[in-house]
N, C-alpha and C positions, 0 to 999 in steps of 0.2 A: 503494500499499499504506500503511496506517495502522497505526503502531506507537505503543503508549503504555505507559509505564512504570508500574507499580503496585506497591506494597509487599506482600509477604507476611508473615504472622505468623511470629514465630520458632518454632523447634521443637528440642526436645532432641536429635532424632536429626540426625546430620551425614551428608552425602554421604560423606564420608571414611571414617566408621565403616561405612557400608554397603560402600564399596568394599574396604576391608581384608580384610573377611571373605572375599572371593573371591581373595585373593592368598596362596599358600602359601610364597611366598619374599619376605621383606620387602625385603633389599637395600637398606636404608636408605629405602625408600620411605615408610614410616609416619613416622619421625621427621622426614624432610625436608618432607613434605608437611603434616604437622599444623600447623605454624606459618603455612602459607599460607592455610588454609581460614578463610573467614568466611561468614556467612549471609546474603549479599545475595541477595534473590530477585527475579526479574524476571517480569513477567506480560505477555502479549501479547494484544491483542484479535485479533478475526478477521482472517485475512490479506487479506481485501477486505471492502467494504461491501456485497457482495451479501448479499440475504436472499431465500430461495425459500419461496413460500407452499406449504403442503401440497396435494397433488393433491386436486382437489374431486371427490369420489365419495360418494354416500349409503352405499355399503356400506363405506366405509373408516373405521376409528376415528380420531378426531382426537388430536392430542398431549395435549389436556387429559384425555380419557377414558383414555388410556393411563396418564397419570400417576396418575389416581384409583386404577388397578388394582394399583399397586405397593404393596409393604408391606415389613415387616421379614422376611417369608417369601419373600424374592425374590432372584434371582441376577443381578448386573450384572457383565458382562465388557466391557473396554475395550481396544481397541487403544492404542498409546502415541503413535507419531509421527503427527502430524496430527489427533490427538484430543485427548491430554492435553498434549503438547509439541510445539511447532514446532522442530524440530531441523535445518531444512533447512540454514541457514548453517553449522552445526557439521559436518553431513554433506559440505558442499562443501568446507570446509578440509581435513576428514580424507581425503577422496577426493583432493585436490589433493596432499597429502602422501604418500598411498598411491602415486599415480602417480609421484612423484618416487623413492619407495623402489623402485619396479620399473623406473625409468629409461625411462619411456615419454614423460616430458616432460623437457625440459632446462632450464626456467626454475628457478632456485634460491631464489625468494622464498618465504617462509613461508606467504603467503597468495596466493590466486588473484586475477587482476585484479577489479575491482568489477563489470564488466558480466558476469562469469561467474556471479556469485551469482543474478543475475536470470534468466539463461538456465537455470541448474540448478533454480530454482523452476518454471519453466516445464515442464520435464522431468520434474519429481519425481512427477507422477501415474502415470508409467510404471512406476516403481520398486516392486518387489514385495518385494525383500529388500535390506537395506542395503549388502552387498557388491558390489552392481550398480552403486552410484553411481559409484565410480572408473572402472568399465568405461565407462559412458555418458559420464561427463566426459571421458574420453580419446577416445571416438569422436566426441564434439562437437568437440573441440579438432582433432582429425586432419582432420575434414572442413572446417572452417573455416579451416585453413591450407593446404588444398590449392591447387595451381596452377590447376585447373579449378573455377570456381564452379558449374558444372553438377553437379558431384558432391556438393556439401553438400546434406544434407537438412533439411527444415524441422522445427521443434519438432514439429508434429502428425505428420509422417512418422516421427520418431524414436520417439515415442510408440506409434505403431501397429506399428513393426517392431522394438520393443526387444528381444524374444526373440532374433530371429535375430542382430541386431547384437551382443548379448551372446555368444551362442555362437561366431559368427564371431571375435570379438575374443579370446576365449579360446583358440581354436584357433591364431589366428595369433601368439599371445604364448606359446604352450606352457605355459598355466596352467589350473588347475582351480578349480572354486568353493571347495574347501577352502583352496587356497593364498590366494585374495582374502580370505576370512573371517580367516585368520591374519594376513595383512599389515594389513588394515583395523583389526582388533582391536589389533594391535602398535602402530599410529600412535596410537590413541586412548590405549592404556596409556602411552605415551611422553609424550604431551600432559599427561595427568593428573599423571604423576610430576613433569614439569618446571614446570607452571603449572596447578594445579588450579582456581584461581579463573578464569581466562579460559576454561576448558572449561565450567565450571558456568554462567558468565554468558552464553555464547553460545548455549546451549541455553535457550529462554524458554518459558513456560507460557501457554496461552490463559487469557483472564481468567475466573475463577470455577470452573474445571474442578476444580482441586485441592481447593477448599473443598467442592465439591459431592461429591466422592469421600468426603472426611473425615466429612462429615455424613450420608451415606447410611445409611440403617437397614438396608440388605440386605447380603448378602455381596459383597464386590467382589474382581474378579480382573483381572489385566492379563496381555493376550496379544499379545505383540510379536515382531517379526523382528529386534529389536536383541538383543545378547548381554546375558544376565541381569545381569551386574555392572555393566553401563552404565546399564540402565533403573532398577535398584535405586537406584543412586547419585542419579539424577536425581529419583526418586519421592521420596526422603527430602529432597532438597534443596528440592522443592516443598512441603514440609511435610506430606506424607502419612506418617504414622507407622505402625509395625507393628500397632498395635491397629486402624487403618482397613484396612490391607493388609499382610499378612505377607509375608516374603521367599518363602515357599513358594506364595504366590498370584500371584507374578510370574513367568510363563512366557516365557523368553526363546529365542532362536534355538537350535536343536538339541534343544529339550526336548520337542518335540511334532512330529507328522506334519502336521497340519493344524488350522486354528483350529477347525474344525467337531468334530474329535476332542476338544479341549479342553472346548467348550461341553458336548458329550455326556457326558464324564467328570464334569465337575463338576455337571451336572444329576442324573446317577445318584448321585454321592457324597452330595450334599445332599438328594436326594429333592424336587427343584424340578420343579413342572409347567411345560410349555412356555410357558404364558401368563404365568408369573412369572419368565421367564428374558429377560434384556435384553442385547443385543450391539450394541455401538457401534463404528463403523468408518468410516474415510473413504475407503476404496477400494472402488468400486463392483465390480470384478472378484472381489474376496473375498465380498462380500456375495451376489453373483450365484451363485458356487459354492455358498454354504451354502443358499440358496433350493432348489436342486436335491437337497439331501441329505434324504431321507425321514426321517431320525433328527431332523431339527430342524423338523419340522411343528408349527406353532403358536408357535414362538419369535418373540419381537419383535425386529425388526431395525431399526437406525437408521443412516442415512447423515449423517455430520456434515459440514455444507456449508462449515465454516471450514477444513477440512483440505485434503489434496492430491487434489482432484478436479476434473474439468472440467465445463464447463457442460452439455455433452452427457450425461456420467454423472449428473448431478443430474436432467436430465430423464427419463433411464430409470427412475431411482429413484422419481421422483414418479408414474410410471405403473404402478408395481408395489404392489399393494394391501397386501402384507405388509411393507412398508418405509415408514417415516416419515423425511422429509428434515427434520433439525433445524438451528436456529441456536443460538447460545450460550445465549440466554435460555430456550428451550425445554428444552435440554439439563438445566439446573438444575432446572426444574419437574418433569421426568421422574425425575431421580435422587434428589432429597431428598424427594419426596412420600412 
């Protein structure tokens, strides 16, 4: 994995300012955190050096031709985790602390062992919603400390069977998805309250993405399964101000039924044609669902190869005529054209 630190430009908007608008009870949070906040910005290049060439087919539009079709009369919708922000390490730490809060792990350290970060990054393509991360972290740990090595599933097996694993785990712990959302959010809130700088710094941004969104001439919308207050704080920390993307244009967990519904709603609200509507996502299952939705016929879909997707998923995307597989450089050309 290649990680490179690059400076971001300063911004008049702070992550703390974005966060405080979501808290109805201060309880000393604002005053205690204000002095902690600084505006160090970290950017990360692609999580691997892989580059996937577009599927060669005469019937398929190339990335350059797609870029030429964009204009100020275009709608751009972005997933967050795996497209704009590499949050995998932060999610792993928050998941670890959530498991501690639930007493499903006995280790009292504030951070998981180093090897677990790499394993959770391997499992990350299976995750659809953030609250599932502590569940799979617990499943992975339980299987790897089992007395019988034959019971431990490989990473590909965990990815393939994650829905069953999540359901079984919830039943065994007598918990619900709502319980997990609340606990996972509480852990993040506590982290932010106690050490906002370390929380901001562990969430890093892919190189060039924030600048591309800021300079985009079309309407920009974020659609994420992260809770809105966290996504908004990170977007502001990345230097994307409210002129480029307002708080109302950030759709977080619980604010919509499906990403397809958000795309349709924003198309109708802004009177955007499908061929001027662009959706960027790193999860192939999400794009695959959208492709089956007749309401999205003609919408342009992009699978972001730098995010949390597998080589097999990238191959599937390359074989789909309605999907472009992008690398970071191609993303910039499409968005700012």
